[in-house]
C-alpha positions in Angstrom: 14.1 -1.5 -7.5 15.3 -4.8 -8.1 18.9 -5.5 -9.3 19.2 -6.4 -13.0 21.2 -9.7 -13.2 23.3 -10.2 -16.6 22.1 -13.3 -18.4 24.9 -15.6 -19.6 23.8 -17.8 -22.2 25.9 -20.9 -22.0 23.7 -23.6 -23.6 22.4 -23.1 -27.2 19.7 -25.2 -26.3 18.4 -22.6 -23.8 14.5 -22.0 -24.7 13.8 -18.5 -26.3 10.7 -18.2 -24.0 12.8 -18.4 -20.9 15.2 -16.0 -22.1 12.6 -13.6 -22.9 10.8 -14.0 -19.8 14.4 -12.8 -17.9 14.5 -10.0 -20.2 10.9 -8.8 -19.5 11.4 -8.8 -16.0 14.5 -6.9 -16.1 13.0 -4.0 -18.2 10.0 -3.9 -16.0 12.3 -3.3 -12.9 14.1 -0.5 -15.0 10.9 1.4 -15.6 10.1 4.4 -12.9 6.6 3.4 -12.1 4.6 0.2 -10.9 3.3 -2.4 -13.4 0.8 -5.0 -12.5 -1.0 -7.7 -14.4 -4.5 -8.5 -13.3 -7.2 -10.5 -14.7 -11.0 -9.4 -14.7 -11.6 -9.9 -11.1 -8.6 -8.2 -10.0 -6.4 -11.3 -9.2 -2.6 -10.3 -9.4 -0.7 -12.4 -12.1 2.5 -10.5 -12.0 4.2 -7.3 -10.5 7.5 -5.5 -11.3 9.6 -4.6 -7.7 8.2 -1.3 -7.3 4.5 -2.0 -7.9 5.0 -5.0 -5.4 6.5 -2.5 -2.8 3.4 -0.8 -2.7 1.3 -4.1 -2.3 3.5 -5.9 -0.1 3.6 -2.9 2.5 -0.3 -2.2 2.1 0.8 1.5 0.9 -2.3 2.5 -0.7 -2.6 -0.9 -2.3 -2.8 -4.3 -1.0 -3.6 -8.1 -2.0 -6.3 -9.7 0.0 -7.4 -13.2 -1.3 -5.1 -13.0 -4.1 -7.0 -9.9 -5.3 -5.8 -6.3 -5.8 -7.5 -3.9 -3.4 -7.3 -0.2 -2.0 -7.1 1.1 1.3 -10.5 2.7 1.1 -13.3 0.5 0.5 -14.9 3.1 -2.2 -11.8 3.1 -4.2 -11.1 -0.5 -4.0 -14.6 -1.0 -5.5 -13.9 1.5 -8.1 -10.7 -0.2 -8.8 -12.2 -3.6 -9.4 -14.9 -2.1 -11.9 -12.2 -0.4 -13.9 -10.0 -3.5 -14.1 -13.0 -5.6 -15.2 -14.1 -3.0 -17.6 -10.5 -3.1 -19.2 -10.5 -6.9 -19.6 -14.3 -7.5 -20.5 -14.8 -4.4 -22.6 -11.6 -3.1 -23.6 -11.9 0.0 -21.6 -9.2 2.0 -20.4 -9.5 3.7 -17.2 -7.9 6.0 -14.6 -8.2 7.0 -10.9 -6.3 8.3 -7.8 -5.9 5.9 -4.8 -5.3 7.7 -1.4 -2.8 6.6 1.1 -2.8 6.7 4.9 0.9 6.8 5.2 1.4 9.7 2.7 -0.4 13.1 1.4 0.7 12.0 -2.3 -1.9 9.8 -3.7 -1.1 6.9 -6.4 -1.9 7.6 -9.9 -3.6 4.4 -11.3 -3.9 4.0 -15.0 -5.5 0.7 -16.4 -5.1 -0.5 -20.0 -6.7 -3.6 -21.7 -4.1 -6.1 -22.9 -4.4 -9.3 -24.8 -2.0 -11.6 -27.0 -3.3 -12.7 -30.5 -2.0 -16.1 -30.5 -3.6 -17.4 -27.2 -6.6 -15.2 -26.9 -5.1 -14.4 -22.9 -6.9 -11.2 -21.9 -6.0 -9.1 -18.8 -5.3 -5.6 -17.6 -2.2 -3.6 -17.2 -2.4 -1.7 -14.4 0.5 1.0 -13.7 1.3 2.8 -10.7 2.9 6.1 -10.0 3.2 8.2 -6.9 2.2 11.9 -7.6 5.3 14.0 -7.8 7.5 11.2 -8.0 10.3 11.3 -10.4 13.6 9.3 -11.1 16.8 10.8 -9.4 18.4 11.0 -12.8 15.6 13.2 -14.3 17.8 16.4 -14.1 20.7 14.7 -15.9 18.3 12.7 -18.6 16.7 16.1 -19.4 19.9 18.0 -19.9 21.1 15.1 -22.3 18.0 15.0 -24.1 17.2 18.6 -24.7 20.4 20.3 -24.4 19.5 22.1 -21.2 22.1 24.0 -19.1 22.4 22.7 -15.6 20.4 25.3 -14.1 17.6 24.7 -16.6 17.5 21.0 -16.2 17.4 21.4 -12.5 14.6 23.7 -12.7 12.7 21.8 -15.0 13.3 18.4 -13.0 11.8 20.3 -9.8 8.9 21.5 -11.7 8.3 18.3 -13.1 8.2 16.8 -9.5 5.4 19.3 -8.6 7.4 22.1 -7.0 5.9 25.4 -7.3 8.1 28.1 -9.3 8.3 30.6 -6.1 9.5 27.8 -4.1 12.1 26.6 -6.6 13.4 30.3 -7.0 13.7 30.7 -3.3 15.8 27.4 -2.8 18.0 28.4 -6.0 18.4 31.9 -4.4 17.3 33.6 -7.6 14.5 36.1 -8.6 11.3 34.6 -9.6 11.9 36.7 -13.1 15.0 35.1 -13.4 13.7 31.6 -12.8 10.7 32.4 -15.5 13.6 33.4 -18.1 15.3 29.9 -17.4 11.7 28.1 -17.9 10.9 30.1 -20.9 14.6 29.1 -22.3 13.9 25.5 -21.6 10.4 25.5 -23.2 11.9 26.8 -26.4 14.5 24.0 -26.4 11.6 21.5 -26.0 9.2 23.0 -28.1 6.3 24.1 -26.0 4.5 27.0 -25.0 3.2 26.2 -21.7 4.6 25.1 -18.3 1.8 22.2 -18.3 3.3 21.1 -21.8 6.7 21.3 -20.5 6.0 19.0 -17.4 4.1 16.6 -19.7 7.1 16.2 -22.0 9.6 15.7 -19.2 7.4 13.3 -17.4 6.7 11.2 -20.4 10.7 10.9 -21.0 11.2 10.2 -17.3 10.0 6.6 -17.2 13.6 4.8 -16.3 15.2 4.8 -12.9 
């Protein structure tokens, strides 16, 4: 992720638009997923550092002739169709992009975006690796939901796609002990199923 630079306003004449642009870039480089802005043809207007790291290295996504593409030709066509549908028809889309360098695919969410004042329309493409989570997810979960250290660590690993039996073996506890700790975590979050717990934790895990 890119380093956030502090902005020191030394001139009262600094245009607000320039300042807002710096702040927007800083925020986009904080989130724990890639963000790409593209037009109806898939031409990339902007991308945060994480998204660009996939594109620049051809890791599932790449840029050819200025257009966002996937490694697989079929997936690339589907990606272009979904982006076009988002921009032209206001239709949201989602898909998986497989990668030759990793068994973990990229989850792609595509949302239409427009500005009321200029009428500019584009697609907001978010990119996230399956099972990828911030290194701070356990600490963040503990602070948000008052988890014990053990509960926070377990929930973080489950959110990363780890199996309960695997987690229990790593922590050298019985599967029953693990289930009790998971149940306690679910009570604190206010959910009743593991899938709901993972959904809440994953939604909260947006910052690096």
